HTML snippet that shows the backbone in 3Dmol.js (N, CA, C, O; Angstrom):
<script src="https://3Dmol.org/build/3Dmol-min.js"></script>
<div id="view" style="width:600px;height:400px;position:relative"></div>
<script>
const pdb = `
ATOM      1  N   MET A   1       2.054  -0.010 -55.603  1.00  0.00           N
ATOM      2  CA  MET A   1       3.325  -0.629 -55.932  1.00  0.00           C
ATOM      3  C   MET A   1       3.510  -0.507 -57.451  1.00  0.00           C
ATOM      4  O   MET A   1       2.670  -0.971 -58.223  1.00  0.00           O
ATOM      5  N   PRO A   2       4.625   0.125 -57.875  1.00  0.00           N
ATOM      6  CA  PRO A   2       4.781   0.363 -59.307  1.00  0.00           C
ATOM      7  C   PRO A   2       5.052  -0.905 -60.122  1.00  0.00           C
ATOM      8  O   PRO A   2       4.665  -0.985 -61.288  1.00  0.00           O
ATOM      9  N   HIS A   3       5.704  -1.878 -59.524  1.00  0.00           N
ATOM     10  CA  HIS A   3       6.017  -3.103 -60.247  1.00  0.00           C
ATOM     11  C   HIS A   3       5.196  -4.251 -59.687  1.00  0.00           C
ATOM     12  O   HIS A   3       4.799  -4.251 -58.522  1.00  0.00           O
ATOM     13  N   ARG A   4       4.956  -5.216 -60.538  1.00  0.00           N
ATOM     14  CA  ARG A   4       4.210  -6.384 -60.105  1.00  0.00           C
ATOM     15  C   ARG A   4       5.103  -7.254 -59.227  1.00  0.00           C
ATOM     16  O   ARG A   4       6.251  -7.523 -59.583  1.00  0.00           O
ATOM     17  N   ALA A   5       4.600  -7.683 -58.116  1.00  0.00           N
ATOM     18  CA  ALA A   5       5.377  -8.523 -57.205  1.00  0.00           C
ATOM     19  C   ALA A   5       5.456  -9.936 -57.766  1.00  0.00           C
ATOM     20  O   ALA A   5       4.445 -10.503 -58.179  1.00  0.00           O
ATOM     21  N   ARG A   6       6.638 -10.493 -57.781  1.00  0.00           N
ATOM     22  CA  ARG A   6       6.841 -11.868 -58.239  1.00  0.00           C
ATOM     23  C   ARG A   6       7.608 -12.623 -57.156  1.00  0.00           C
ATOM     24  O   ARG A   6       8.821 -12.801 -57.267  1.00  0.00           O
ATOM     25  N   PRO A   7       6.922 -13.061 -56.128  1.00  0.00           N
ATOM     26  CA  PRO A   7       7.627 -13.708 -55.019  1.00  0.00           C
ATOM     27  C   PRO A   7       8.283 -15.025 -55.425  1.00  0.00           C
ATOM     28  O   PRO A   7       9.349 -15.360 -54.909  1.00  0.00           O
ATOM     29  N   MET A   8       7.668 -15.782 -56.341  1.00  0.00           N
ATOM     30  CA  MET A   8       8.257 -17.054 -56.731  1.00  0.00           C
ATOM     31  C   MET A   8       9.549 -16.841 -57.509  1.00  0.00           C
ATOM     32  O   MET A   8      10.522 -17.567 -57.304  1.00  0.00           O
ATOM     33  N   THR A   9       9.568 -15.858 -58.395  1.00  0.00           N
ATOM     34  CA  THR A   9      10.789 -15.554 -59.145  1.00  0.00           C
ATOM     35  C   THR A   9      11.883 -15.094 -58.188  1.00  0.00           C
ATOM     36  O   THR A   9      13.034 -15.515 -58.304  1.00  0.00           O
ATOM     37  N   GLY A  10      11.527 -14.240 -57.255  1.00  0.00           N
ATOM     38  CA  GLY A  10      12.508 -13.773 -56.272  1.00  0.00           C
ATOM     39  C   GLY A  10      13.059 -14.914 -55.450  1.00  0.00           C
ATOM     40  O   GLY A  10      14.258 -14.966 -55.175  1.00  0.00           O
ATOM     41  N   LEU A  11      12.189 -15.833 -55.053  1.00  0.00           N
ATOM     42  CA  LEU A  11      12.635 -16.985 -54.272  1.00  0.00           C
ATOM     43  C   LEU A  11      13.567 -17.876 -55.084  1.00  0.00           C
ATOM     44  O   LEU A  11      14.571 -18.362 -54.562  1.00  0.00           O
ATOM     45  N   LEU A  12      13.244 -18.093 -56.355  1.00  0.00           N
ATOM     46  CA  LEU A  12      14.091 -18.923 -57.213  1.00  0.00           C
ATOM     47  C   LEU A  12      15.450 -18.270 -57.457  1.00  0.00           C
ATOM     48  O   LEU A  12      16.479 -18.946 -57.440  1.00  0.00           O
ATOM     49  N   VAL A  13      15.453 -16.971 -57.681  1.00  0.00           N
ATOM     50  CA  VAL A  13      16.724 -16.259 -57.876  1.00  0.00           C
ATOM     51  C   VAL A  13      17.551 -16.317 -56.604  1.00  0.00           C
ATOM     52  O   VAL A  13      18.755 -16.570 -56.660  1.00  0.00           O
ATOM     53  N   PHE A  14      16.932 -16.089 -55.474  1.00  0.00           N
ATOM     54  CA  PHE A  14      17.630 -16.140 -54.191  1.00  0.00           C
ATOM     55  C   PHE A  14      18.224 -17.525 -53.951  1.00  0.00           C
ATOM     56  O   PHE A  14      19.379 -17.646 -53.542  1.00  0.00           O
ATOM     57  N   THR A  15      17.437 -18.567 -54.204  1.00  0.00           N
ATOM     58  CA  THR A  15      17.917 -19.939 -54.017  1.00  0.00           C
ATOM     59  C   THR A  15      19.051 -20.254 -54.987  1.00  0.00           C
ATOM     60  O   THR A  15      20.034 -20.891 -54.608  1.00  0.00           O
ATOM     61  N   GLY A  16      18.919 -19.813 -56.227  1.00  0.00           N
ATOM     62  CA  GLY A  16      19.969 -20.052 -57.218  1.00  0.00           C
ATOM     63  C   GLY A  16      21.275 -19.379 -56.849  1.00  0.00           C
ATOM     64  O   GLY A  16      22.344 -19.978 -56.966  1.00  0.00           O
ATOM     65  N   VAL A  17      21.191 -18.127 -56.402  1.00  0.00           N
ATOM     66  CA  VAL A  17      22.404 -17.411 -55.993  1.00  0.00           C
ATOM     67  C   VAL A  17      23.050 -18.108 -54.806  1.00  0.00           C
ATOM     68  O   VAL A  17      24.273 -18.243 -54.761  1.00  0.00           O
ATOM     69  N   ASN A  18      22.255 -18.549 -53.851  1.00  0.00           N
ATOM     70  CA  ASN A  18      22.810 -19.250 -52.691  1.00  0.00           C
ATOM     71  C   ASN A  18      23.456 -20.575 -53.094  1.00  0.00           C
ATOM     72  O   ASN A  18      24.496 -20.944 -52.548  1.00  0.00           O
ATOM     73  N   MET A  19      22.859 -21.289 -54.035  1.00  0.00           N
ATOM     74  CA  MET A  19      23.453 -22.549 -54.487  1.00  0.00           C
ATOM     75  C   MET A  19      24.802 -22.312 -55.153  1.00  0.00           C
ATOM     76  O   MET A  19      25.743 -23.077 -54.945  1.00  0.00           O
ATOM     77  N   VAL A  20      24.896 -21.249 -55.955  1.00  0.00           N
ATOM     78  CA  VAL A  20      26.173 -20.915 -56.599  1.00  0.00           C
ATOM     79  C   VAL A  20      27.207 -20.568 -55.546  1.00  0.00           C
ATOM     80  O   VAL A  20      28.348 -21.023 -55.629  1.00  0.00           O
ATOM     81  N   LEU A  21      26.832 -19.774 -54.562  1.00  0.00           N
ATOM     82  CA  LEU A  21      27.784 -19.392 -53.519  1.00  0.00           C
ATOM     83  C   LEU A  21      28.239 -20.603 -52.709  1.00  0.00           C
ATOM     84  O   LEU A  21      29.422 -20.721 -52.387  1.00  0.00           O
ATOM     85  N   VAL A  22      27.324 -21.491 -52.379  1.00  0.00           N
ATOM     86  CA  VAL A  22      27.681 -22.680 -51.600  1.00  0.00           C
ATOM     87  C   VAL A  22      28.598 -23.596 -52.404  1.00  0.00           C
ATOM     88  O   VAL A  22      29.524 -24.189 -51.849  1.00  0.00           O
ATOM     89  N   SER A  23      28.348 -23.715 -53.705  1.00  0.00           N
ATOM     90  CA  SER A  23      29.177 -24.611 -54.513  1.00  0.00           C
ATOM     91  C   SER A  23      30.572 -24.046 -54.740  1.00  0.00           C
ATOM     92  O   SER A  23      31.501 -24.808 -55.008  1.00  0.00           O
ATOM     93  N   THR A  24      30.745 -22.726 -54.639  1.00  0.00           N
ATOM     94  CA  THR A  24      32.073 -22.151 -54.862  1.00  0.00           C
ATOM     95  C   THR A  24      32.840 -21.934 -53.567  1.00  0.00           C
ATOM     96  O   THR A  24      34.025 -21.606 -53.620  1.00  0.00           O
ATOM     97  N   ILE A  25      32.222 -22.101 -52.418  1.00  0.00           N
ATOM     98  CA  ILE A  25      32.929 -21.812 -51.171  1.00  0.00           C
ATOM     99  C   ILE A  25      33.961 -22.883 -50.841  1.00  0.00           C
ATOM    100  O   ILE A  25      34.989 -22.567 -50.242  1.00  0.00           O
ATOM    101  N   THR A  26      33.726 -24.127 -51.210  1.00  0.00           N
ATOM    102  CA  THR A  26      34.664 -25.200 -50.858  1.00  0.00           C
ATOM    103  C   THR A  26      36.033 -25.003 -51.502  1.00  0.00           C
ATOM    104  O   THR A  26      37.033 -25.069 -50.786  1.00  0.00           O
ATOM    105  N   PRO A  27      36.140 -24.766 -52.812  1.00  0.00           N
ATOM    106  CA  PRO A  27      37.476 -24.537 -53.377  1.00  0.00           C
ATOM    107  C   PRO A  27      38.151 -23.297 -52.813  1.00  0.00           C
ATOM    108  O   PRO A  27      39.366 -23.287 -52.617  1.00  0.00           O
ATOM    109  N   VAL A  28      37.370 -22.249 -52.552  1.00  0.00           N
ATOM    110  CA  VAL A  28      37.959 -21.032 -51.980  1.00  0.00           C
ATOM    111  C   VAL A  28      38.464 -21.320 -50.579  1.00  0.00           C
ATOM    112  O   VAL A  28      39.571 -20.914 -50.227  1.00  0.00           O
ATOM    113  N   TYR A  29      37.672 -22.015 -49.775  1.00  0.00           N
ATOM    114  CA  TYR A  29      38.077 -22.372 -48.418  1.00  0.00           C
ATOM    115  C   TYR A  29      39.345 -23.223 -48.440  1.00  0.00           C
ATOM    116  O   TYR A  29      40.277 -22.972 -47.677  1.00  0.00           O
ATOM    117  N   ASP A  30      39.380 -24.233 -49.318  1.00  0.00           N
ATOM    118  CA  ASP A  30      40.561 -25.087 -49.419  1.00  0.00           C
ATOM    119  C   ASP A  30      41.784 -24.279 -49.833  1.00  0.00           C
ATOM    120  O   ASP A  30      42.872 -24.481 -49.296  1.00  0.00           O
ATOM    121  N   PHE A  31      41.613 -23.372 -50.779  1.00  0.00           N
ATOM    122  CA  PHE A  31      42.738 -22.561 -51.237  1.00  0.00           C
ATOM    123  C   PHE A  31      43.277 -21.692 -50.112  1.00  0.00           C
ATOM    124  O   PHE A  31      44.488 -21.606 -49.913  1.00  0.00           O
ATOM    125  N   VAL A  32      42.385 -21.054 -49.385  1.00  0.00           N
ATOM    126  CA  VAL A  32      42.820 -20.130 -48.331  1.00  0.00           C
ATOM    127  C   VAL A  32      43.393 -20.889 -47.136  1.00  0.00           C
ATOM    128  O   VAL A  32      44.413 -20.483 -46.577  1.00  0.00           O
ATOM    129  N   CYS A  33      42.751 -21.981 -46.741  1.00  0.00           N
ATOM    130  CA  CYS A  33      43.145 -22.658 -45.513  1.00  0.00           C
ATOM    131  C   CYS A  33      44.347 -23.573 -45.695  1.00  0.00           C
ATOM    132  O   CYS A  33      45.044 -23.864 -44.722  1.00  0.00           O
ATOM    133  N   PHE A  34      44.604 -24.026 -46.895  1.00  0.00           N
ATOM    134  CA  PHE A  34      45.698 -24.964 -47.094  1.00  0.00           C
ATOM    135  C   PHE A  34      46.838 -24.357 -47.887  1.00  0.00           C
ATOM    136  O   PHE A  34      47.587 -25.075 -48.549  1.00  0.00           O
ATOM    137  N   LEU A  35      46.978 -23.038 -47.825  1.00  0.00           N
ATOM    138  CA  LEU A  35      48.120 -22.396 -48.454  1.00  0.00           C
ATOM    139  C   LEU A  35      49.394 -22.825 -47.720  1.00  0.00           C
ATOM    140  O   LEU A  35      49.369 -23.019 -46.505  1.00  0.00           O
ATOM    141  N   PRO A  36      50.496 -22.972 -48.439  1.00  0.00           N
ATOM    142  CA  PRO A  36      51.759 -23.341 -47.774  1.00  0.00           C
ATOM    143  C   PRO A  36      52.165 -22.353 -46.679  1.00  0.00           C
ATOM    144  O   PRO A  36      52.822 -22.736 -45.711  1.00  0.00           O
ATOM    145  N   TYR A  37      51.775 -21.082 -46.827  1.00  0.00           N
ATOM    146  CA  TYR A  37      52.100 -20.096 -45.796  1.00  0.00           C
ATOM    147  C   TYR A  37      51.546 -20.519 -44.445  1.00  0.00           C
ATOM    148  O   TYR A  37      52.251 -20.445 -43.439  1.00  0.00           O
ATOM    149  N   TRP A  38      50.295 -20.958 -44.407  1.00  0.00           N
ATOM    150  CA  TRP A  38      49.680 -21.334 -43.142  1.00  0.00           C
ATOM    151  C   TRP A  38      50.316 -22.588 -42.575  1.00  0.00           C
ATOM    152  O   TRP A  38      50.462 -22.722 -41.360  1.00  0.00           O
ATOM    153  N   GLU A  39      50.701 -23.525 -43.468  1.00  0.00           N
ATOM    154  CA  GLU A  39      51.364 -24.744 -42.991  1.00  0.00           C
ATOM    155  C   GLU A  39      52.707 -24.392 -42.349  1.00  0.00           C
ATOM    156  O   GLU A  39      53.038 -24.885 -41.271  1.00  0.00           O
ATOM    157  N   ARG A  40      53.475 -23.536 -43.023  1.00  0.00           N
ATOM    158  CA  ARG A  40      54.773 -23.132 -42.461  1.00  0.00           C
ATOM    159  C   ARG A  40      54.580 -22.377 -41.158  1.00  0.00           C
ATOM    160  O   ARG A  40      55.343 -22.573 -40.211  1.00  0.00           O
ATOM    161  N   ARG A  41      53.576 -21.519 -41.095  1.00  0.00           N
ATOM    162  CA  ARG A  41      53.322 -20.749 -39.877  1.00  0.00           C
ATOM    163  C   ARG A  41      52.938 -21.677 -38.724  1.00  0.00           C
ATOM    164  O   ARG A  41      53.391 -21.499 -37.593  1.00  0.00           O
ATOM    165  N   ARG A  42      52.098 -22.668 -39.027  1.00  0.00           N
ATOM    166  CA  ARG A  42      51.684 -23.610 -37.992  1.00  0.00           C
ATOM    167  C   ARG A  42      52.878 -24.396 -37.475  1.00  0.00           C
ATOM    168  O   ARG A  42      53.025 -24.589 -36.268  1.00  0.00           O
ATOM    169  N   GLU A  43      53.741 -24.855 -38.400  1.00  0.00           N
ATOM    170  CA  GLU A  43      54.929 -25.605 -37.981  1.00  0.00           C
ATOM    171  C   GLU A  43      55.877 -24.725 -37.170  1.00  0.00           C
ATOM    172  O   GLU A  43      56.458 -25.181 -36.185  1.00  0.00           O
ATOM    173  N   ARG A  44      56.036 -23.463 -37.581  1.00  0.00           N
ATOM    174  CA  ARG A  44      56.920 -22.550 -36.859  1.00  0.00           C
ATOM    175  C   ARG A  44      56.396 -22.291 -35.454  1.00  0.00           C
ATOM    176  O   ARG A  44      57.169 -22.268 -34.496  1.00  0.00           O
ATOM    177  N   ARG A  45      55.084 -22.097 -35.324  1.00  0.00           N
ATOM    178  CA  ARG A  45      54.503 -21.866 -33.994  1.00  0.00           C
ATOM    179  C   ARG A  45      54.653 -23.100 -33.107  1.00  0.00           C
ATOM    180  O   ARG A  45      54.902 -22.984 -31.907  1.00  0.00           O
ATOM    181  N   GLN A  46      54.501 -24.277 -33.705  1.00  0.00           N
ATOM    182  CA  GLN A  46      54.663 -25.504 -32.929  1.00  0.00           C
ATOM    183  C   GLN A  46      56.109 -25.643 -32.449  1.00  0.00           C
ATOM    184  O   GLN A  46      56.345 -26.035 -31.306  1.00  0.00           O
ATOM    185  N   GLN A  47      57.063 -25.330 -33.299  1.00  0.00           N
ATOM    186  CA  GLN A  47      58.466 -25.396 -32.899  1.00  0.00           C
ATOM    187  C   GLN A  47      58.770 -24.382 -31.804  1.00  0.00           C
ATOM    188  O   GLN A  47      59.523 -24.672 -30.874  1.00  0.00           O
ATOM    189  N   GLU A  48      58.181 -23.188 -31.916  1.00  0.00           N
ATOM    190  CA  GLU A  48      58.395 -22.180 -30.876  1.00  0.00           C
ATOM    191  C   GLU A  48      57.810 -22.640 -29.546  1.00  0.00           C
ATOM    192  O   GLU A  48      58.411 -22.423 -28.494  1.00  0.00           O
ATOM    193  N   ARG A  49      56.632 -23.278 -29.590  1.00  0.00           N
ATOM    194  CA  ARG A  49      56.029 -23.785 -28.347  1.00  0.00           C
ATOM    195  C   ARG A  49      56.891 -24.886 -27.736  1.00  0.00           C
ATOM    196  O   ARG A  49      57.089 -24.925 -26.521  1.00  0.00           O
ATOM    197  N   GLU A  50      57.399 -25.777 -28.578  1.00  0.00           N
ATOM    198  CA  GLU A  50      58.255 -26.858 -28.068  1.00  0.00           C
ATOM    199  C   GLU A  50      59.536 -26.301 -27.467  1.00  0.00           C
ATOM    200  O   GLU A  50      59.997 -26.772 -26.427  1.00  0.00           O
ATOM    201  N   ALA A  51      60.112 -25.294 -28.124  1.00  0.00           N
ATOM    202  CA  ALA A  51      61.333 -24.667 -27.606  1.00  0.00           C
ATOM    203  C   ALA A  51      61.064 -23.988 -26.261  1.00  0.00           C
ATOM    204  O   ALA A  51      61.880 -24.059 -25.342  1.00  0.00           O
ATOM    205  N   ALA A  52      59.910 -23.331 -26.162  1.00  0.00           N
ATOM    206  CA  ALA A  52      59.577 -22.668 -24.901  1.00  0.00           C
ATOM    207  C   ALA A  52      59.312 -23.688 -23.809  1.00  0.00           C
ATOM    208  O   ALA A  52      59.639 -23.443 -22.648  1.00  0.00           O
ATOM    209  N   ALA A  53      58.727 -24.828 -24.155  1.00  0.00           N
ATOM    210  CA  ALA A  53      58.444 -25.867 -23.163  1.00  0.00           C
ATOM    211  C   ALA A  53      59.746 -26.491 -22.649  1.00  0.00           C
ATOM    212  O   ALA A  53      59.873 -26.751 -21.452  1.00  0.00           O
ATOM    213  N   THR A  54      60.697 -26.730 -23.526  1.00  0.00           N
ATOM    214  CA  THR A  54      61.965 -27.321 -23.080  1.00  0.00           C
ATOM    215  C   THR A  54      62.782 -26.284 -22.301  1.00  0.00           C
ATOM    216  O   THR A  54      63.520 -26.643 -21.384  1.00  0.00           O
ATOM    217  N   LYS A  55      62.654 -25.005 -22.660  1.00  0.00           N
ATOM    218  CA  LYS A  55      63.354 -23.954 -21.944  1.00  0.00           C
ATOM    219  C   LYS A  55      62.826 -23.807 -20.519  1.00  0.00           C
ATOM    220  O   LYS A  55      63.594 -23.588 -19.581  1.00  0.00           O
ATOM    221  N   ASN A  56      61.503 -23.930 -20.367  1.00  0.00           N
ATOM    222  CA  ASN A  56      60.888 -23.789 -19.043  1.00  0.00           C
ATOM    223  C   ASN A  56      61.065 -25.026 -18.186  1.00  0.00           C
ATOM    224  O   ASN A  56      60.957 -24.943 -16.963  1.00  0.00           O
ATOM    225  N   SER A  57      61.329 -26.146 -18.781  1.00  0.00           N
ATOM    226  CA  SER A  57      61.459 -27.392 -17.998  1.00  0.00           C
ATOM    227  C   SER A  57      62.818 -27.554 -17.385  1.00  0.00           C
ATOM    228  O   SER A  57      63.074 -28.546 -16.703  1.00  0.00           O
TER     229      SER A  57
END
`;
const viewer = $3Dmol.createViewer("view");
viewer.addModel(pdb, "pdb");
viewer.setStyle({}, {cartoon: {color: "spectrum"}});
viewer.zoomTo();
viewer.render();
</script>
């Protein structure tokens, strides 16, 4: 093996990268999931379902 193995350093780097990713996922998730586009789309789909239900009744 040309380089010296450093399993503890690798583990710490891996854990650190995962902690950074986990801490940044919440704002990204909130931004993507709560965009006004999705709210309008959800409301539009609900109105279409209600219209179809009253049409079929």
